[in-house]
C-alpha positions in Angstrom: 0.0 0.0 0.0 2.9 2.3 0.8 4.4 1.6 -2.6 1.1 2.4 -4.3 0.7 5.7 -2.5 4.2 6.7 -3.3 3.6 5.9 -7.0 0.4 7.9 -7.1 2.0 10.8 -5.4 4.9 10.8 -7.9 2.4 10.7 -10.8 0.4 13.5 -9.4 3.5 15.7 -9.0 4.3 15.0 -12.6 0.9 16.0 -13.7 0.9 19.1 -11.5 4.3 20.2 -13.0 3.0 19.6 -16.5 -0.2 21.8 -15.7 1.8 24.7 -14.3 4.8 24.5 -16.7 3.2 23.7 -20.0 -0.6 23.7 -20.1 -1.4 26.9 -18.2 1.4 29.1 -20.0 0.2 27.6 -23.5 -3.4 28.7 -22.6 -2.2 32.2 -21.6 -0.2 32.6 -24.8 -3.2 31.4 -26.8 -5.4 34.0 -25.0 -2.8 36.7 -25.9 -2.7 35.5 -29.5 -6.4 35.6 -29.8 -6.5 39.2 -28.4 -3.8 40.2 -31.0 -6.2 39.1 -33.8 -8.2 42.3 -33.2 -5.3 44.4 -34.1 -4.3 42.6 -37.4 -5.7 45.3 -39.6 -3.9 48.0 -37.6 -0.7 46.1 -37.8 -1.1 45.4 -41.4 -1.8 49.0 -42.1 1.2 50.1 -40.0 3.4 47.7 -42.0 2.1 49.1 -45.3 2.3 52.7 -44.1 6.0 52.1 -43.2 6.7 50.5 -46.6 4.9 53.2 -48.6 6.1 56.0 -46.4 9.5 54.9 -47.4 8.4 55.2 -51.1 7.1 58.7 -50.5 10.3 59.7 -48.7 12.5 58.2 -51.5 10.5 60.2 -54.1 10.8 63.4 -52.1 14.5 62.8 -51.9 14.8 62.2 -55.7 12.9 65.5 -56.3 15.2 67.4 -54.0 18.2 65.9 -55.8 16.7 66.9 -59.2 16.3 70.5 -58.0 19.9 70.4 -56.6 21.0 69.1 -60.1 19.2 72.0 -61.8 21.0 74.3 -59.4 24.4 72.9 -60.0 23.7 72.9 -63.8 22.8 76.6 -63.6 26.1 77.5 -61.7 28.1 75.5 -64.2 26.4 77.4 -67.1 26.7 80.8 -65.4 30.4 80.0 -64.9 31.0 79.1 -68.5 29.1 82.1 -69.7 31.3 84.4 -67.5 34.4 82.6 -68.8 33.3 83.3 -72.5 31.9 86.8 -71.9 33.0 90.0 -70.4 31.0 90.7 -67.2 29.8 94.1 -68.5 28.6 92.7 -71.8 27.0 89.6 -70.1 25.0 91.7 -67.6 23.0 93.3 -70.4 22.3 90.0 -72.4 22.2 87.5 -69.6 18.5 86.7 -69.8 18.4 86.2 -73.6 21.7 84.2 -73.6 20.8 82.0 -70.6 17.4 81.0 -71.9 19.0 80.1 -75.3 21.9 78.0 -73.7 20.0 76.7 -70.7 16.5 75.8 -71.6 15.2 75.1 -68.0 15.5 78.8 -67.3 12.2 80.9 -67.7 14.0 84.1 -66.9 17.5 85.1 -66.2 18.5 88.1 -64.0 21.4 90.1 -62.7 21.4 92.3 -59.7 24.1 94.1 -57.7 24.4 93.8 -53.9 23.4 97.5 -53.8 20.1 96.7 -55.3 20.5 97.8 -59.1 18.6 95.3 -61.4 20.9 95.1 -64.6 18.8 92.4 -66.4 16.4 91.4 -67.6 15.1 94.5 -69.6 11.3 95.0 -69.6 11.0 94.0 -73.2 8.8 90.7 -73.2 5.9 89.7 -71.3 7.8 87.1 -69.2 10.4 89.7 -68.3 7.8 92.3 -67.5 5.9 89.8 -65.2 9.1 88.8 -63.5 10.1 92.5 -62.7 6.7 93.3 -61.5 6.7 90.5 -59.1 10.4 90.5 -58.0 12.0 93.9 -58.7 11.4 95.4 -55.3 12.5 92.3 -53.4 15.7 91.9 -55.5 16.4 95.7 -55.2 16.3 95.2 -51.4 13.5 97.8 -51.2 11.0 95.4 -49.4 11.0 92.3 -47.4 9.3 89.1 -48.8 8.3 85.8 -47.4 10.7 83.2 -48.8 11.5 79.5 -48.4 15.0 78.7 -48.2 17.6 76.6 -46.6 20.4 78.6 -45.2 24.0 77.4 -45.6 26.6 77.6 -42.9 28.2 80.6 -44.7 25.1 82.6 -44.0 26.3 83.4 -40.4 24.6 86.7 -40.3 21.0 85.4 -41.1 18.4 86.7 -38.7 17.2 84.6 -35.8 13.8 84.1 -37.2 15.2 82.4 -40.3 16.9 79.7 -37.9 13.6 78.7 -36.3 12.8 75.0 -36.3 9.6 73.5 -37.5 6.9 73.0 -34.8 7.4 69.3 -34.8 11.1 69.7 -34.3 10.5 72.2 -31.6 8.2 69.8 -29.8 10.9 67.2 -29.9 13.2 69.5 -28.1 10.7 70.7 -25.7 11.5 68.8 -22.3 8.9 71.0 -20.5 5.7 69.6 -22.2 4.4 67.1 -19.9 0.6 67.4 -19.8 -2.2 68.3 -22.1 -2.7 71.8 -20.9 0.8 72.6 -21.8 0.4 70.8 -25.1 -2.7 72.8 -25.9 -0.9 76.1 -25.0 2.0 75.3 -27.3 -0.3 74.2 -30.1 -2.4 77.4 -29.9 0.9 79.4 -29.9 2.0 77.8 -33.1 -1.3 78.0 -34.8 -1.6 81.7 -34.0 1.8 82.3 -35.6 1.3 83.1 -39.2 4.7 81.7 -40.2 3.3 78.2 -39.8 0.8 76.8 -42.4 -1.2 73.6 -42.5 -0.4 70.9 -45.1 -2.6 70.8 -48.1 -3.1 67.1 -47.6 -4.1 65.0 -44.7 -2.6 61.5 -45.0 -4.8 58.7 -43.9 -1.8 56.8 -42.1 0.0 59.8 -40.6 2.3 58.3 -38.1 4.8 59.9 -35.7 8.4 59.3 -36.6 9.5 60.1 -33.0 7.9 57.7 -30.5 9.2 59.8 -27.6 7.0 62.7 -29.0 4.0 60.5 -28.4 5.0 59.4 -25.0 5.4 62.9 -23.8 2.1 63.9 -25.2 0.1 61.2 -23.3 -3.2 59.7 -24.2 -5.2 62.9 -23.5 -3.2 64.9 -26.0 -3.3 62.5 -28.9 -5.6 64.8 -30.9 -3.2 67.7 -30.2 -0.3 65.6 -31.5 -2.2 64.9 -34.7 -3.1 68.5 -35.2 0.6 69.6 -34.6 1.8 66.8 -36.9 -0.4 68.3 -39.7 1.4 71.5 -39.6 3.8 72.0 -42.6 7.5 71.3 -41.7 8.5 74.3 -44.0 7.6 77.8 -42.9 8.4 81.1 -44.8 10.8 83.6 -43.5 10.5 87.4 -44.1 13.7 88.9 -45.2 15.4 91.1 -47.8 17.3 89.6 -50.7 20.7 91.2 -49.6 20.2 89.8 -46.1 19.3 86.4 -47.5 22.5 86.2 -49.5 24.9 87.2 -46.8 28.4 86.0 -47.6 27.2 82.9 -49.5 28.3 82.3 -53.2 25.2 80.5 -54.3 21.8 79.3 -53.2 18.1 78.8 -54.1 14.9 80.3 -52.8 11.2 79.7 -53.3 8.4 82.3 -53.0 4.7 82.6 -53.8 3.7 85.6 -55.9 0.1 85.9 -56.8 -0.4 82.4 -55.4 2.2 81.1 -57.9 5.4 79.4 -57.0 8.6 81.0 -58.2 11.8 78.9 -57.8 14.9 81.1 -58.1 18.6 80.1 -58.3 21.4 82.7 -57.7 25.1 82.6 -58.1 27.7 85.2 -57.1 31.0 84.7 -59.0 34.2 85.1 -56.9 35.7 87.4 -59.5 32.7 89.7 -59.3 31.4 89.5 -55.7 29.2 92.6 -56.3 27.1 90.9 -59.0 24.5 88.2 -58.5 23.4 86.1 -61.5 20.2 84.3 -61.2 17.5 82.4 -62.9 13.8 81.6 -62.4 13.3 77.8 -63.1 10.6 77.1 -65.7 8.0 74.8 -63.6 6.9 73.0 -66.9 10.4 71.9 -67.5 10.7 70.7 -63.9 7.4 68.8 -64.2 8.5 67.1 -67.4 11.7 66.0 -65.6 9.5 64.7 -62.7 7.5 62.7 -65.1 10.7 60.9 -66.3 11.6 60.3 -62.6 8.2 58.9 -61.9 8.4 56.5 -64.9 11.4 54.7 -63.4 10.1 54.8 -59.7 9.2 51.6 -57.8 8.1 49.3 -60.7 7.4 46.4 -58.4 4.7 48.2 -56.7 2.9 49.7 -59.6 0.0 47.1 -59.2 -0.5 48.2 -55.6 0.0 51.9 -55.5 -0.2 55.1 -57.5 2.6 57.7 -56.7 1.8 61.3 -57.3 3.7 64.6 -56.9 1.0 67.2 -55.6 1.5 70.9 -56.0 0.7 73.4 -53.2 -3.0 73.2 -54.1 -3.1 69.4 -53.7 -3.4 68.9 -57.4 -1.4 66.2 -59.1 1.5 67.7 -61.1 2.6 64.1 -62.2 1.4 60.7 -61.3 2.7 57.1 -61.9 -0.7 55.6 -63.2 -2.3 57.5 -66.1 -6.0 57.9 -65.6 -6.0 57.1 -61.9 -8.4 59.3 -59.9 -8.8 59.7 -56.1 -9.3 62.1 -53.4 -6.0 63.9 -53.8 -6.2 65.5 -50.3 -6.5 62.2 -48.7 -3.3 60.1 -49.7 -2.5 56.9 -47.8 0.9 58.4 -46.9 2.7 61.6 -48.1 5.9 63.5 -47.5 6.5 67.2 -48.0 9.4 67.8 -50.5 10.8 70.7 -48.6 12.0 74.2 -49.2 12.8 73.3 -52.8 9.2 73.1 -53.6 7.3 74.3 -50.6 4.0 72.7 -49.8 4.4 70.2 -52.6 3.9 66.6 -51.6 5.2 63.2 -52.7 2.0 61.1 -52.1 1.0 57.5 -52.3 -2.5 56.3 -53.1 -3.7 52.6 -52.8 -5.0 51.3 -56.2 -7.5 49.1 -54.2 -8.3 50.7 -50.9 -10.2 47.5 -49.8 -7.2 45.2 -50.3 -5.7 46.0 -46.8 -9.0 45.1 -45.1 -9.3 41.9 -47.1 -5.6 40.9 -46.4 -6.2 41.7 -42.7 -9.2 39.5 -42.6 -7.3 36.7 -44.4 -4.4 37.0 -41.9 -6.9 37.2 -39.0 -8.7 34.0 -40.2 -5.4 32.2 -40.9 -4.0 33.0 -37.6 -7.3 32.3 -35.8 -7.4 28.7 -37.5 -3.6 28.1 -36.7 -4.2 29.3 -33.1 -7.3 27.1 -32.8 -5.4 24.1 -34.2 -2.5 24.7 -31.8 -4.9 25.1 -28.8 -6.7 21.9 -30.0 -3.4 20.1 -30.4 -2.3 21.3 -26.9 -5.6 20.1 -25.6 -5.4 16.7 -27.2 -1.9 16.4 -26.2 -2.7 17.3 -22.6 -5.6 14.8 -22.5 -3.3 12.1 -23.9 -0.7 12.9 -21.4 -3.2 12.8 -18.5 -4.7 9.6 -20.0 -1.2 8.1 -20.1 -0.5 9.2 -16.6 -3.8 7.6 -15.5 -2.8 4.5 -17.3 0.5 4.3 -15.7 -1.1 5.0 -12.4 -3.5 2.1 -13.0 -0.7 -0.2 -14.1 1.3 0.7 -11.1 -1.5 0.0 -8.8 -2.3 -3.2 -10.7 1.3 -4.2 -10.4 1.3 -3.6 -6.7 -1.9 -5.8 -6.5 -0.4 -8.3 -8.7 2.6 -8.8 -6.2 0.3 -9.0 -3.3 -2.0 -11.5 -5.1 0.9 -13.7 -6.4 2.3 -13.7 -2.9 -1.0 -14.8 -1.5 -1.5 -17.3 -4.4 1.9 -18.9 -3.8 1.6 -18.9 0.0 -1.7 -20.8 0.0 -0.7 -24.0 -2.0 2.8 -24.0 -0.5 1.2 -24.0 3.0 -1.2 -27.0 2.1 1.6 -28.9 0.4 4.1 -28.5 3.3 1.4 -29.3 5.9 0.0 -32.4 4.2 3.5 -33.6 3.2 4.8 -33.3 6.7 1.9 -35.2 8.0 2.5 -38.1 5.6 6.3 -38.0 6.1 6.0 -38.3 9.9 3.6 -41.2 9.5 0.9 -39.6 11.6 -1.8 -40.6 9.1 -2.5 -44.4 9.1 -5.8 -44.5 7.3 -5.2 -45.4 3.6 -8.2 -43.3 2.3 -7.0 -40.3 4.3 -3.4 -40.7 2.9 -4.9 -40.9 -0.6 -7.1 -37.8 0.0 -4.0 -35.9 1.4 -1.9 -37.0 -1.8 -4.8 -35.8 -4.0 -4.7 -32.4 -2.2 -0.9 -32.2 -2.7 -1.3 -33.0 -6.4 -4.0 -30.5 -6.8 -2.1 -27.8 -5.1 1.0 -28.6 -7.1 -1.0 -28.3 -10.3 -2.4 -25.0 -9.1 1.0 -23.7 -8.2 2.3 -25.0 -11.6 -0.4 -23.1 -13.5 0.3 -19.9 -11.5 4.0 -20.0 -12.2 3.4 -20.9 -15.9 1.0 -18.0 -16.3 3.5 -15.6 -14.8 6.4 -17.0 -16.9 4.3 -17.0 -20.1 3.2 -13.4 -19.5 6.8 -12.3 -19.0 7.8 -14.0 -22.2 5.0 -12.6 -24.1 5.6 -9.0 -22.8 9.2 -9.3 -23.9 8.2 -10.9 -27.2 10.1 -14.1 -26.5 7.0 -16.4 -26.5 7.3 -19.1 -29.2 4.6 -21.4 -30.4 5.0 -24.9 -32.0 2.3 -24.5 -34.7 1.2 -27.9 -36.1 -2.0 -29.6 -37.3 -3.7 -30.8 -34.2 -7.1 -32.3 -33.2 -8.9 -29.6 -31.1 -11.5 -32.1 -29.8 -8.7 -34.2 -28.4 -7.0 -31.2 -26.8 -10.3 -30.1 -25.1 -11.1 -33.6 -24.0 -7.7 -34.2 -22.5 -7.7 -30.8 -20.7 -11.2 -31.3 -19.2 -10.4 -34.8 -18.1 -7.2 -33.6 -16.3 -9.0 -30.7 -14.6 -12.3 -32.4 -13.9 -11.1 -34.2 -10.6 -10.3 -30.9 -9.1 -13.6 -29.4 -10.1 -15.5 -32.3 -8.8 -13.5 -32.4 -5.6 -14.7 -28.8 -5.0 -18.3 -29.8 -5.6 -18.7 -28.7 -9.2 -21.1 -30.2 -11.7 -19.4 -30.3 -15.0 -21.3 -30.8 -18.3 -19.4 -31.1 -21.6 -20.5 -31.3 -25.1 -17.6 -32.4 -27.2 -18.0 -34.0 -30.6 -16.6 -37.4 -31.4 -15.4 -36.3 -34.9 -12.0 -34.9 -35.5 -11.7 -31.1 -35.7 -8.4 -29.9 -37.1 -6.8 -26.5 -36.3 -3.4 -25.2 -36.7 -2.0 -24.5 -33.3 0.2 -25.3 -30.3 -1.3 -28.1 -28.3 0.1 -27.1 -24.9 -0.9 -23.3 -25.5 -4.4 -24.2 -26.5 -4.7 -26.4 -23.4 -3.5 -23.5 -21.3 -6.4 -21.4 -22.7 -9.0 -24.1 -21.7 -7.5 -24.5 -18.3 -7.4 -20.7 -17.7 -11.1 -20.4 -18.7 -12.1 -23.4 -16.6 -10.1 -22.0 -13.6 -11.7 -18.5 -14.0 -15.2 -20.2 -14.1 -14.2 -22.1 -10.9 -13.1 -19.1 -8.9 -16.1 -16.8 -9.7 -18.9 -19.6 -9.6 -20.2 -18.5 -6.1 -22.9 -20.9 -4.6 -24.2 -22.5 -7.8 -21.4 -24.7 -8.8 -22.3 -25.4 -12.3 -19.9 -25.3 -15.4 -20.8 -26.2 -19.0 -18.5 -26.5 -21.9 -20.0 -26.4 -25.4 -18.1 -27.3 -28.6 -19.5 -26.2 -32.0 -18.4 -25.5 -35.5 -19.6 -22.3 -37.3 -19.4 -21.7 -41.1 -20.0 -18.0 -41.5 -18.4 -15.9 -42.6 -15.4 -18.3 -42.5 -15.2 -21.8 -40.9 -14.3 -21.6 -37.3 -14.6 -23.5 -34.0 -16.3 -22.1 -30.9 -15.8 -23.3 -27.4 -18.0 -21.8 -24.8 -17.3 -22.2 -21.1 -20.3 -21.1 -19.0 -20.8 -20.7 -15.3 -23.5 -19.5 -12.9 -21.1 -17.3 -11.0 -21.2 -13.6 -9.9 -20.6 -12.3 -13.5 -18.6 -9.4 -14.6 -19.6 -5.6 -14.0 -20.9 -3.9 -17.2 -17.9 -1.4 -17.2 -15.4 -4.2 -16.9 -16.5 -6.4 -19.8 -13.2 -5.5 -21.8 -11.0 -4.4 -18.9 -10.9 -8.0 -17.6 -8.7 -8.8 -20.4 -6.1 -6.3 -19.5 -3.0 -7.2 -17.6 -3.2 -7.3 -13.9 -6.8 -6.0 -14.0 -9.3 -7.8 -11.7 -13.0 -6.9 -11.5 -13.0 -8.2 -7.9 -10.0 -7.6 -5.7 -8.8 -10.9 -4.4 -7.6 -9.6 -1.0 -11.0 -8.1 -0.2 -13.3 -10.6 -1.9 -11.4 -13.7 -1.0 -11.2 -14.8 -4.7 -7.9 -16.2 -5.8 -6.0 -15.1 -9.0 -3.2 -12.9 -10.4 -5.1 -11.0 -13.0 -3.2 -12.7 -15.8 -5.4 -15.8 -16.8 -7.8 -14.0 -19.2 -5.0 -11.7 -20.5 -2.9 -14.8 -21.5 -6.0 -16.6 -22.9 -6.8 -13.7 -25.3 -3.1 -13.3 -26.3 -2.7 -16.9 -27.2 -6.0 -17.1 -29.1 -5.0 -14.0 -31.1 -1.6 -15.5 -31.9 -3.6 -18.5 -33.3 -5.8 -16.2 -35.4 -8.7 -16.4 -33.1 -10.3 -14.6 -30.2 -11.5 -14.9 -26.6 -14.7 -12.9 -26.0 -17.0 -12.4 -22.9 -20.8 -12.1 -22.8 -23.4 -12.3 -20.0 -25.2 -15.6 -19.6 -29.0 -15.6 -19.5 -30.2 -16.5 -16.0 -26.9 -15.2 -14.4 -23.3 -16.1 -14.8 -20.7 -15.6 -17.4 -19.9 -17.1 -20.8 -16.4 -17.1 -22.3 -16.0 -18.1 -25.9 -12.8 -19.3 -27.5 -13.0 -19.0 -31.3 -10.3 -20.4 -33.6 -10.2 -20.9 -37.4 -10.8 -24.4 -38.5 -9.0 -26.5 -41.0 -10.7 -29.2 -43.2 -12.8 -31.8 -41.2 -16.2 -33.0 -40.2 -18.3 -32.3 -37.0 -20.7 -35.0 -36.0 -23.4 -34.8 -33.4 -22.0 -33.7 -30.1 -21.5 -36.2 -27.5 -22.4 -35.4 -23.8 -19.7 -36.3 -21.3 
């Protein structure tokens, strides 16, 4: 009992460790995975926005580089023209010569640092328009709002030109820690006319600085979005002379009559008092942008349309001809910068519903995968628990088996020793009594032999070492000899044995001793469980459907088998009635061996309830050619 309790405690500890270390964490992870399914569309949109934001950023960088190339090309052309012409001659004809030799120029101009405009002459409509819009600014007679990126050489630029964008200012602000401070800062920025809202509102506007969001807090999320929608480029009010400073070249953009003017300027080292410049023709720039667009991200053309939007959120160029959308609501967008202020590189989805469909597909796929994994964990856990219960049962049965075998060995050995000592000491003079004692010793010896043979045969079968000597044998003879050898013991114990064994020969392919052991085990089982009605019947019959086979039924009027144990009684060590409590002898191996031997012969041993009470065990074996006459009662 102590060993059984220790085994059970050990198994329970293993089960507890499994539940705590594997099953519970698996269920927690599954629960977290299920919760994450709700965020699949957000995660997918986040991934797509990062991908397409990279496309927009790259396009904005390409446009910046294109404008920079135009600026370098202008400087090279101006330098060449100064090398080929005298400065005094070139200042009068610079506009005409530049537009002829450098087609991207819409107008060329020359001014002095003191504010004298030497070129262009007001002779054509474009020159007149240019002078009307820019003469006072270039002559340093008025300040104007311009967009530009000051170089390090412009050390004397005014402080307002060095102001950062509102988003950059927020990143540097360590004092903003609650929503009221955030609202105050936002209102301050929005009331400052230097800052302007973007012409577009991207659907997937995301903060590039996570620290910014953490400082804002959940209460200021809306404020963060509003500030994030403020343009990163802001105009600076300055004079042309102040803007140039000590620099040798540069570019600036300004809006005149709601139209964008992009100006390049260059101050030659040999003539530092002269400033040569050009206004870039926007149609030329847009044509160049179309060429850039034609080579941009060919792998994504089926998914997105990339467009360059002007300051009014109208597409200047787009990658898909004929594509239409709400241009102010791109999926993602990036401002190009001071080169083209308020122009945007925008990305639009060709199929806006594709993300939702992909998210649903991922959600269902992950959901099914999680369900399958949870089901696998559940089934695996159930199998492990079932296996633990099986091992617990086997451990308990082995403990009972040791107790039963010890009891089974002790009982016949005690009888053999007691009666053999009486006979050896000559204390029994009566011949009939001596014969009775010898019969008891013989019966107990046979019983002990059967027990030991059962244990040894089971051990050999369990190791796969049991060998059978298959040969053609007469099953009727095997049954008749077995019953005749066992009948005396049954009759000595008060049993009435009725057998119906045919006279004809019934051939089977089997091991004589093994088949005899099956009959003995079934008779012994009927003997042990017969209760007060000591009746045992053996029926021998041959059946022809579906294939010819022989059936031997051994029936008793005993206590029977519980309904839930009809199959368990054939398991090793299992006993429907505990021998130590019920007083019924046995090791729990007899029926196990009987079924194993029968199956090794291609047959089966089955149990069924007998009408009127008791049990019926049937041995069925495939029959060979032979005949079966009318049964003979013995």
